C-alpha positions as CSV (number, residue, x, y, z in Angstrom):
1,M,-71.5,3.4,55.9
2,H,-71.2,1.2,52.8
3,T,-74.1,-1.3,52.7
4,V,-73.7,-4.8,51.3
5,A,-76.8,-6.7,50.4
6,V,-76.3,-10.5,50.1
7,L,-79.2,-12.1,48.2
8,A,-80.1,-15.6,49.4
9,L,-82.2,-17.5,46.8
10,D,-83.7,-20.9,47.5
11,Q,-81.0,-23.7,47.5
12,V,-78.3,-21.2,48.1
13,I,-74.8,-22.6,48.5
14,P,-73.8,-22.2,52.1
15,F,-70.2,-21.3,51.5
16,D,-71.1,-18.7,48.8
17,L,-73.5,-17.1,51.3
18,S,-71.2,-17.0,54.2
19,V,-68.0,-15.7,52.5
20,P,-69.3,-12.1,51.8
21,I,-71.1,-12.0,55.1
22,D,-67.9,-12.8,57.1
23,T,-65.4,-11.0,54.8
24,F,-67.2,-7.7,54.8
25,G,-68.1,-8.2,58.4
26,W,-64.5,-8.5,59.5
27,A,-63.4,-5.2,57.7
28,R,-62.7,-2.4,60.1
29,L,-61.8,1.2,59.3
30,P,-58.6,2.7,60.8
31,D,-60.5,4.0,63.8
32,G,-62.0,0.6,64.5
33,R,-65.5,1.2,63.2
34,P,-67.1,-1.4,60.9
35,A,-66.4,-0.6,57.2
36,Y,-69.6,-2.2,56.0
37,R,-73.2,-2.9,57.0
38,V,-74.2,-6.3,55.8
39,R,-77.8,-7.3,55.1
40,V,-79.1,-10.7,54.0
41,C,-82.1,-10.5,51.7
42,S,-84.4,-13.0,50.1
43,P,-87.2,-12.7,47.5
44,G,-90.0,-13.7,49.9
45,A,-89.0,-11.7,52.9
46,G,-91.3,-8.7,52.3
47,P,-92.0,-6.8,55.5
48,G,-91.3,-9.9,57.7
49,P,-88.6,-12.6,57.7
50,G,-88.3,-14.7,54.5
51,E,-87.0,-18.2,54.6
52,V,-85.0,-20.1,52.0
53,S,-83.4,-23.5,52.0
54,A,-79.7,-24.0,51.8
55,A,-78.3,-26.4,49.1
56,G,-78.8,-30.0,50.2
57,G,-81.4,-29.0,52.8
58,V,-78.8,-28.8,55.5
59,F,-80.4,-25.8,57.1
60,A,-82.8,-22.9,56.3
61,V,-81.9,-19.2,56.1
62,R,-84.3,-16.7,57.5
63,A,-83.5,-13.4,55.8
64,P,-84.6,-10.2,57.6
65,Y,-84.8,-8.2,54.4
66,G,-86.6,-8.5,51.1
67,L,-85.8,-7.4,47.6
68,E,-86.6,-3.7,48.5
69,A,-83.3,-3.7,50.4
70,L,-81.4,-4.0,47.1
71,A,-82.3,-0.5,46.2
72,D,-80.6,0.9,49.3
73,A,-77.4,-1.2,48.9
74,D,-74.0,0.1,47.7
75,T,-73.0,-3.4,46.7
76,I,-75.1,-6.5,45.9
77,V,-73.6,-9.9,46.2
78,L,-75.2,-12.9,44.4
79,P,-74.2,-16.3,45.8
80,G,-74.6,-19.4,43.8
81,V,-77.5,-21.9,44.0
82,A,-77.5,-25.7,43.7
83,D,-79.1,-25.7,40.3
84,P,-78.0,-22.5,38.4
85,A,-80.2,-23.4,35.4
86,L,-83.4,-22.7,37.3
87,P,-85.2,-19.5,36.4
88,L,-84.9,-16.5,38.7
89,P,-87.8,-16.0,41.2
90,P,-90.2,-13.2,40.2
91,G,-88.9,-9.7,40.8
92,V,-85.2,-10.7,41.3
93,A,-83.9,-9.7,37.9
94,E,-85.9,-6.4,37.9
95,A,-84.7,-5.5,41.4
96,V,-81.0,-6.2,40.5
97,R,-81.2,-4.3,37.2
98,A,-82.9,-1.3,38.9
99,A,-80.2,-1.1,41.5
100,A,-77.5,-1.4,38.9
101,A,-79.1,1.4,36.9
102,N,-78.6,3.6,40.0
103,G,-74.9,2.8,40.2
104,T,-74.9,-0.1,42.7
105,R,-72.0,-2.5,42.4
106,V,-73.1,-6.1,41.7
107,A,-70.8,-9.1,42.3
108,S,-71.5,-12.8,41.9
109,V,-69.9,-15.7,43.8
110,C,-69.0,-18.9,41.9
111,V,-72.1,-20.1,40.0
112,G,-73.9,-17.0,41.1
113,A,-72.6,-15.8,37.7
114,F,-75.6,-17.6,36.2
115,V,-77.9,-15.4,38.4
116,L,-76.1,-12.2,37.3
117,A,-76.0,-13.3,33.7
118,A,-79.7,-13.9,33.8
119,T,-80.3,-10.2,34.5
120,G,-78.5,-9.3,31.3
121,L,-76.0,-7.1,33.1
122,L,-73.1,-9.3,32.0
123,D,-73.9,-9.0,28.3
124,G,-70.8,-7.9,26.4
125,L,-68.6,-8.3,29.4
126,R,-65.9,-10.7,30.5
127,A,-66.8,-13.0,33.4
128,T,-65.8,-16.1,35.3
129,T,-67.3,-18.8,37.4
130,H,-66.3,-22.2,38.8
131,W,-64.2,-24.0,36.1
132,R,-66.6,-26.9,36.0
133,A,-69.5,-24.6,35.1
134,A,-67.7,-22.3,32.7
135,R,-68.7,-24.1,29.5
136,E,-72.4,-24.2,30.6
137,L,-72.3,-20.5,31.4
138,A,-70.8,-19.7,28.0
139,E,-73.4,-21.9,26.2
140,R,-76.3,-20.5,28.1
141,Y,-75.3,-16.9,27.8
142,P,-73.3,-16.4,24.5
143,A,-73.2,-12.6,25.0
144,V,-70.9,-13.1,28.0
145,T,-67.2,-13.8,27.4
146,V,-66.4,-16.5,29.9
147,D,-62.8,-16.8,31.2
148,P,-62.4,-20.0,33.2
149,N,-58.7,-19.4,34.0
150,V,-58.9,-16.5,36.5
151,L,-59.9,-16.1,40.1
152,Y,-62.2,-13.2,39.6
153,V,-63.0,-10.6,36.9
154,D,-63.6,-6.9,37.8
155,N,-65.4,-4.9,35.2
156,G,-65.8,-1.9,37.4
157,Q,-69.4,-2.1,38.4
158,F,-69.8,-5.8,37.8
159,L,-67.6,-8.5,39.3
160,T,-67.6,-12.3,39.1
161,S,-65.6,-14.8,41.0
162,A,-64.5,-18.4,40.4
163,G,-65.4,-21.2,42.8
164,A,-64.9,-21.6,46.6
165,A,-61.9,-19.6,47.9
166,A,-61.9,-17.3,44.9
167,A,-64.9,-15.6,46.5
168,L,-62.6,-14.5,49.3
169,D,-60.1,-13.1,46.8
170,M,-62.9,-11.1,45.1
171,C,-64.4,-9.8,48.4
172,L,-60.9,-8.8,49.7
173,H,-60.3,-7.1,46.4
174,M,-63.5,-5.0,46.8
175,V,-62.5,-4.1,50.4
176,R,-59.2,-2.9,49.0
177,R,-60.9,-0.9,46.3
178,D,-63.1,0.7,48.8
179,H,-60.7,1.4,51.7
180,G,-57.1,0.6,50.7
181,S,-54.7,-2.3,51.3
182,A,-54.3,-1.7,55.0
183,V,-58.0,-2.3,55.8
184,A,-58.1,-5.2,53.3
185,A,-55.0,-6.7,54.8
186,H,-56.6,-6.6,58.3
187,A,-59.7,-8.3,56.9
188,A,-57.5,-10.9,55.2
189,R,-55.7,-11.7,58.4
190,M,-59.0,-12.1,60.3
191,S,-60.1,-14.4,57.5
192,V,-56.7,-16.3,57.6
193,M,-56.5,-15.6,53.9
194,P,-53.8,-14.0,51.7
195,L,-54.7,-10.6,50.5
196,E,-53.9,-11.5,46.9
197,R,-53.0,-14.7,45.2
198,E,-51.1,-15.0,42.0
199,G,-52.4,-17.0,39.0
200,G,-55.8,-18.3,38.1
201,Q,-58.1,-21.0,39.3
202,A,-56.8,-23.6,36.8
203,Q,-53.5,-23.6,38.7
204,F,-55.1,-24.2,42.1
205,I,-52.7,-21.9,43.9
206,V,-53.0,-22.2,47.6
207,H,-51.1,-19.2,48.9
208,D,-48.4,-16.8,47.9
209,L,-48.7,-13.8,50.3
210,P,-48.7,-13.4,54.1
211,P,-50.3,-14.4,56.3
212,A,-49.6,-18.1,56.0
213,P,-52.4,-20.7,56.1
214,A,-52.9,-21.8,59.7
215,G,-51.1,-25.0,60.4
216,A,-48.8,-24.9,57.4
217,T,-45.4,-26.2,58.0
218,L,-43.8,-23.1,56.4
219,E,-45.9,-20.7,58.6
220,P,-43.0,-19.8,60.9
221,L,-40.7,-19.2,57.9
222,L,-43.2,-17.1,56.1
223,A,-43.7,-14.9,59.2
224,W,-39.9,-14.5,59.4
225,L,-39.7,-13.6,55.8
226,E,-42.4,-11.0,56.2
227,D,-40.6,-9.5,59.2
228,N,-37.3,-9.4,57.3
229,C,-38.4,-8.6,53.7
230,D,-36.4,-5.3,53.8
231,R,-33.1,-7.3,54.0
232,D,-31.2,-8.6,51.0
233,L,-32.1,-12.2,51.5
234,A,-30.6,-15.0,49.3
235,L,-32.1,-18.4,48.7
236,D,-29.3,-20.1,50.7
237,E,-30.0,-17.9,53.8
238,I,-33.7,-18.6,53.6
239,A,-33.1,-22.4,53.3
240,A,-30.7,-22.3,56.2
241,R,-33.4,-20.5,58.3
242,A,-35.8,-23.3,57.3
243,R,-33.2,-25.9,58.1
244,M,-33.5,-27.6,54.8
245,S,-31.7,-27.6,51.4
246,S,-32.5,-25.1,48.8
247,R,-34.0,-27.8,46.6
248,T,-36.3,-29.1,49.4
249,L,-37.3,-25.6,50.3
250,N,-38.3,-24.8,46.7
251,R,-40.4,-28.0,46.6
252,R,-42.1,-27.3,49.9
253,F,-42.8,-23.7,48.8
254,R,-44.4,-24.9,45.6
255,E,-46.5,-27.4,47.5
256,Q,-47.8,-24.9,50.1
257,T,-47.8,-21.5,48.4
258,G,-47.8,-22.2,44.7
259,T,-44.7,-20.1,44.1
260,T,-41.0,-19.9,44.9
261,P,-39.4,-18.4,48.0
262,L,-37.9,-15.4,46.1
263,Q,-41.2,-14.8,44.2
264,W,-43.1,-14.9,47.5
265,L,-40.6,-12.5,49.0
266,H,-40.9,-10.0,46.1
267,R,-44.7,-10.0,46.4
268,A,-44.5,-9.5,50.2
269,R,-42.2,-6.5,49.6
270,V,-44.7,-5.0,47.1
271,R,-47.5,-5.5,49.6
272,R,-45.5,-3.6,52.2
273,A,-44.7,-0.9,49.7
274,Q,-48.4,-0.5,49.0
275,Y,-49.0,0.1,52.7
276,L,-46.2,2.7,52.9
277,L,-47.5,4.5,49.8
278,E,-50.9,4.7,51.3
279,T,-49.9,5.8,54.8
280,T,-46.6,7.8,54.6
281,P,-45.3,10.8,52.7
282,H,-42.0,9.0,52.0
283,P,-40.7,9.4,48.4
284,V,-40.7,6.3,46.2
285,E,-36.9,6.0,46.4
286,R,-37.0,5.8,50.2
287,I,-39.8,3.2,50.1
288,A,-37.8,1.1,47.6
289,V,-35.0,0.8,50.2
290,Q,-37.4,0.3,53.1
291,V,-39.0,-2.7,51.5
292,G,-35.7,-4.3,50.4
293,F,-35.4,-3.5,46.7
294,G,-31.9,-2.8,45.5
295,S,-32.8,0.2,43.4
296,P,-35.8,2.4,42.7
297,T,-35.8,1.2,39.1
298,A,-36.1,-2.5,40.2
299,F,-38.8,-1.5,42.7
300,R,-40.8,0.3,40.0
301,E,-40.6,-2.6,37.6
302,R,-41.6,-5.2,40.1
303,F,-44.4,-3.0,41.5
304,R,-45.9,-2.5,38.0
305,R,-45.6,-6.2,37.2
306,V,-47.5,-7.2,40.4
307,V,-50.0,-4.3,40.8
308,G,-50.4,-3.3,37.2
309,T,-49.6,0.4,37.8
310,S,-46.7,2.6,38.9
311,P,-46.1,3.4,42.6
312,Q,-46.9,7.1,42.0
313,A,-50.3,6.2,40.3
314,Y,-51.1,3.8,43.1
315,R,-50.4,6.5,45.7
316,R,-52.7,8.9,43.9
317,S,-55.5,6.4,43.8
318,F,-55.3,5.0,47.3
319,R,-53.8,7.5,49.6
320,A,-56.2,9.5,51.7
321,E,-55.7,13.1,52.9
322,G,-55.4,13.7,56.6
323,E,-54.5,11.3,59.3
324,R,-54.7,7.5,58.8
325,V,-54.4,5.0,61.5
326,A,-53.6,1.4,60.9
327,P,-56.2,-1.1,62.1
328,E,-55.2,-3.3,65.0
329,G,-52.8,-5.9,63.9
330,A,-51.8,-4.1,60.8
331,P,-48.1,-3.0,60.3
332,G,-47.2,0.5,61.3
333,A,-48.9,3.0,63.6
334,R,-50.5,6.4,63.5
335,V,-49.2,8.4,60.5
336,A,-49.9,12.0,59.5
337,V,-50.6,12.2,55.8
338,D,-50.7,15.6,54.1
339,G,-51.8,14.6,50.7
340,P,-50.7,12.9,47.5
341,T,-47.0,12.9,47.0
342,A,-45.2,11.4,44.1
């Protein structure tokens, strides 16, 4: 089982700490087993519980694991702390660097990028953090290329996320990297979070993929669009379903999802195509029809624009051999998979 170690330093930001714990904790493999083992660590834990204060002193965290647990982790997550300018506690940088030298993936949440940068592991790499802290990160660590306009940066072994909800984006991205879009989509639904959001943090995008945020006025319409994304839907038909004018619908969509109805629909179709590429042997031409694209060429162009690769390349990367079963609540059912098929 993939082990995730979440390192809680003193004055840890509660949201940063809880997001990886919950997101990886929600992830389930196709047979229902947990996809991850999550361990909370702190520098002073040693052989017994170590206690650190949360930012603002609202509560204390008693971590059952010490720094030695980082050596056994497959992924280390570094949440932010209230004052990112403070020096790291003794042994933290050394423990993180040693784990990274053995191939452990290391990710930071929000201003946790300062913690990761302090280890030297981000030198020469691109990174992000909360937009309000981006300039300070760049000034303090000039060897790091800071990009304040993205939700997260994936350098392969080292990842950094922007503030608040961007931590969810990054964690879901890692789940998808590890186990594919079906497992990640299930974790996203359990977190009431879109699997992927378009754009960067400077645009404050709220949502652009199913599921809809709970309580949003467009939630029933988004659910209907997801169920009917294989159909040739025009804006007028979508507006009629929503019982509003096309102009009003576009405005409401912008307010609640950060995109237009047709753009949202295209990305929902791509997400469904990813699932079919992973879980069925259907040829690309058939999948293009199943998800509502007018032609295989249009499907391939849209897929590459959204995912960054071709449908065939995506299938080779994410499709497992043997039988794959969708997690409870995911679209589809048990599917026999023979192996990669273009």
